[in-house]
C-alpha positions in Angstrom: 61.6 24.9 -113.3 60.2 21.9 -115.1 56.5 21.2 -115.7 56.6 18.4 -113.2 57.9 20.6 -110.4 55.2 23.2 -111.0 52.5 20.6 -111.0 53.8 19.2 -107.7 53.8 22.6 -106.1 50.2 23.3 -107.2 49.2 19.9 -105.8 50.8 20.7 -102.5 49.3 24.2 -102.2 45.7 23.3 -103.0 44.9 21.7 -99.6 46.2 24.8 -97.8 43.9 27.0 -99.7 41.1 24.7 -98.9 42.0 24.8 -95.3 41.9 28.6 -95.3 38.5 28.6 -96.8 37.2 26.2 -94.2 38.5 28.4 -91.4 36.7 31.4 -92.7 33.5 29.5 -92.9 33.9 28.2 -89.4 34.6 31.7 -88.0 31.5 33.1 -89.8 29.3 30.4 -88.5 30.6 30.9 -85.0 29.9 34.6 -85.2 26.4 34.0 -86.4 25.7 31.6 -83.5 27.0 34.2 -81.0 24.8 36.9 -82.4 21.8 34.5 -82.5 22.4 33.5 -78.9 22.5 37.0 -77.7 19.3 37.9 -79.6 17.6 34.7 -78.1 18.5 35.7 -74.6 17.2 39.3 -75.2 13.9 38.0 -76.5 13.5 35.4 -73.7 14.1 38.2 -71.1 11.5 40.4 -72.8 9.0 37.6 -72.4 9.9 36.8 -68.9 8.4 38.3 -65.7 10.6 41.3 -66.2 9.1 42.3 -69.5 5.6 40.9 -69.6 2.4 42.5 -68.6 1.4 43.5 -66.0 4.3 46.0 -65.7 4.9 48.9 -63.4 2.7 51.0 -65.7 -0.3 48.8 -65.3 -3.2 48.7 -62.8 -5.3 45.6 -63.4 -8.5 44.4 -61.7 -9.9 40.9 -61.3 -13.1 39.8 -59.7 -12.5 37.0 -57.2 -15.4 34.9 -55.8 -15.0 32.3 -53.1 -18.0 30.0 -52.6 -18.2 27.6 -49.6 -20.8 25.0 -50.4 -23.4 27.5 -51.7 -22.4 30.5 -49.6 -20.3 33.4 -51.1 -17.6 35.0 -48.9 -18.7 38.7 -48.7 -16.2 41.4 -49.8 -13.3 41.1 -47.4 -10.8 43.5 -45.9 -7.2 43.2 -46.5 -5.6 41.6 -43.5 -5.5 44.0 -40.5 -2.2 45.7 -39.6 -1.1 45.9 -43.2 -1.5 49.7 -43.4 2.0 51.1 -43.9 4.8 50.5 -46.4 8.4 51.7 -46.6 8.5 51.2 -50.3 7.6 53.8 -52.9 3.9 53.0 -52.6 3.9 55.3 -49.5 2.2 55.2 -46.2 -1.2 53.6 -46.2 -0.4 51.2 -49.0 -1.4 47.5 -48.5 1.5 45.4 -47.3 2.2 41.7 -47.3 0.9 39.6 -44.5 3.5 38.8 -41.8 5.8 41.7 -42.7 4.6 44.2 -40.1 3.4 46.4 -42.8 6.9 47.0 -44.1 6.7 45.2 -47.5 4.3 46.3 -50.2 1.9 43.8 -51.7 1.7 44.3 -55.5 -1.5 42.1 -55.5 -4.0 43.2 -52.9 -7.7 44.2 -52.3 -9.5 47.3 -51.0 -12.6 45.8 -49.3 -14.2 45.4 -52.7 -13.8 41.8 -53.6 -11.4 42.7 -56.4 -7.8 41.8 -56.9 -5.8 44.9 -57.7 -2.5 44.3 -59.4 -0.1 47.3 -59.2 3.5 46.2 -59.6 6.2 48.5 -58.3 9.0 46.5 -59.8 9.3 44.3 -62.9 9.8 41.2 -60.8 6.3 41.7 -59.2 4.6 41.6 -62.6 4.5 39.2 -65.6 4.1 35.6 -64.8 4.7 36.3 -61.1 1.3 38.1 -60.9 -0.6 34.8 -60.3 -3.4 33.7 -58.0 -0.9 32.0 -55.7 0.9 35.3 -55.1 -2.3 37.0 -54.1 -3.1 34.3 -51.5 0.5 34.4 -50.2 0.5 38.2 -49.8 -2.8 38.0 -48.0 -1.7 35.3 -45.6 -4.1 32.7 -46.9 -3.5 29.3 -48.4 -4.6 27.7 -51.6 -3.8 24.5 -53.4 -5.3 22.2 -55.9 -7.2 20.3 -53.2 -7.7 22.8 -50.3 -8.3 26.5 -49.4 -8.0 28.6 -46.3 -9.5 32.0 -47.0 -11.1 34.5 -44.6 -13.7 32.3 -42.9 -13.3 29.3 -45.3 -11.3 26.3 -44.3 -12.0 23.4 -46.7 -10.2 20.4 -48.3 -11.3 17.7 -50.6 -13.3 15.1 -48.8 -15.0 17.5 -46.4 -18.8 17.2 -46.5 -20.9 19.6 -48.6 -24.6 19.0 -48.5 -24.1 15.6 -47.1 -21.7 14.5 -49.9 -17.9 14.6 -50.3 -16.9 18.0 -51.4 -14.1 19.0 -53.8 -12.4 22.4 -54.6 -13.1 23.4 -58.1 -12.2 26.6 -60.0 -13.1 28.5 -63.1 -12.0 31.6 -65.0 -14.5 33.7 -67.0 -17.1 30.9 -66.8 -14.8 28.1 -67.9 -13.8 25.4 -65.4 -10.1 24.8 -65.1 -8.0 21.9 -64.1 -4.7 21.8 -62.2 -3.2 24.0 -59.6 -5.0 27.3 -59.4 -2.0 29.0 -57.7 -0.2 28.8 -61.0 -2.8 30.7 -63.0 -1.4 34.0 -64.3 -4.1 36.6 -63.8 -5.2 38.9 -66.6 -7.0 42.2 -66.5 -10.8 41.9 -66.3 -10.8 38.2 -65.3 -13.6 36.7 -63.2 -12.1 33.9 -61.0 -14.3 31.5 -59.0 -13.0 29.2 -56.3 -15.9 26.9 -55.3 -16.0 24.2 -52.7 -18.8 22.0 -53.9 -19.6 18.4 -55.0 -18.0 16.9 -58.0 -21.2 16.9 -60.1 -22.7 20.3 -59.1 -23.0 23.0 -61.6 -20.7 25.9 -60.9 -22.3 29.3 -60.3 -22.4 31.8 -63.2 -19.8 34.6 -63.2 -22.6 37.1 -62.7 -23.2 35.6 -59.2 -19.7 36.6 -58.0 -20.4 39.4 -55.5 -17.7 41.7 -57.0 -18.8 41.1 -60.6 -20.8 44.4 -60.7 -18.0 46.3 -59.1 -15.6 45.0 -61.8 -17.9 46.1 -64.6 -18.0 49.6 -63.1 -14.3 49.8 -62.8 -14.0 48.7 -66.4 -16.5 51.3 -67.5 -19.0 48.8 -68.9 -22.6 50.0 -69.1 -25.9 48.1 -69.4 -27.1 47.4 -72.9 -29.4 50.1 -74.2 -33.0 49.2 -74.6 -34.4 49.6 -78.1 -37.2 52.3 -78.5 -40.5 50.9 -79.9 -41.7 52.2 -83.3 -44.4 54.9 -82.9 -47.9 53.8 -83.8 -51.0 55.6 -85.2 -54.3 55.3 -83.4 -57.6 55.3 -85.2 -60.0 57.5 -83.2 -63.1 55.8 -84.6 -62.2 52.2 -83.6 -59.5 52.7 -81.0 -57.3 50.3 -82.9 -53.6 50.9 -83.4 -51.7 50.3 -86.6 -48.0 50.8 -87.4 -47.0 54.2 -88.6 -47.5 54.7 -92.3 -50.1 51.9 -92.7 -53.5 52.3 -94.3 -56.6 51.7 -92.1 -60.2 51.5 -93.1 -62.9 53.4 -91.2 -66.4 52.1 -90.8 -69.2 54.7 -90.8 -72.8 54.4 -89.4 -75.0 51.9 -91.3 -75.8 53.1 -94.8 -72.9 55.5 -95.1 -69.7 54.6 -96.9 -66.4 56.4 -96.4 -63.2 55.9 -98.2 -60.2 54.4 -96.6 -57.9 56.9 -95.0 -54.1 56.8 -95.0 -52.3 57.8 -91.8 -49.2 60.0 -92.1 -46.0 59.4 -90.2 -46.5 60.5 -86.6 -44.4 61.9 -83.8 -44.2 60.0 -80.5 -47.0 61.2 -78.2 -49.2 62.6 -81.0 -52.5 61.1 -82.3 -53.2 61.0 -86.0 -56.8 61.7 -87.1 -58.2 60.7 -90.5 -58.3 63.3 -93.2 -61.8 64.7 -93.8 
């Protein structure tokens, strides 16, 4: 075979080799995309309502305060009749309003002003554990502009102290905007729903009736009070000086005594000058 023929064959074969290499690269990239897609779906599911807290292993508590133009709604009972459940929560578990006590309410209360979140299924937890779900399960209504809850029935524009009222809400002392039903509840939250005027100052979280109950459930204790430093008393003058300080004693006229140094004392004991 002549040199010219060999050269022509190499020229003809080169594109084929190039095409084979391109195919391998394409298949590799396709495989990577498939794997990445599968991982992405898995991660997204883990962050969805089926994998996010609260889960079936959690029992969360939230203090809910509803204030109608200056008056707090006292701790309320879960809607009457919701006393049995056919789900694994067992008889006596709180049920969803309007179900004849047959469907468990994963968000409920126990006459304590607290929202208890105890999912039995993954779909009851995660982002589905929101304030709107609690109102729905209890048979009440809540929106960005109105509320129907126990004895409260208010909507924006109703009078409050002679002025147009508005529904406002806060979480942990910070006022929020938007639809409160979309708020995903978190353990130890303090949620306030307040019908008041647009310029009024919202009540502090500590005013929520169930705030103290929430602290007890969380195991929070009052701050310890510091113990005052023991003092030494001079029996001659009746004055008190800090422990370890030096005091001078004045004797009757014409008599001079040296200054005396008090020693560290024990609480409840009186230190006398050294003779």
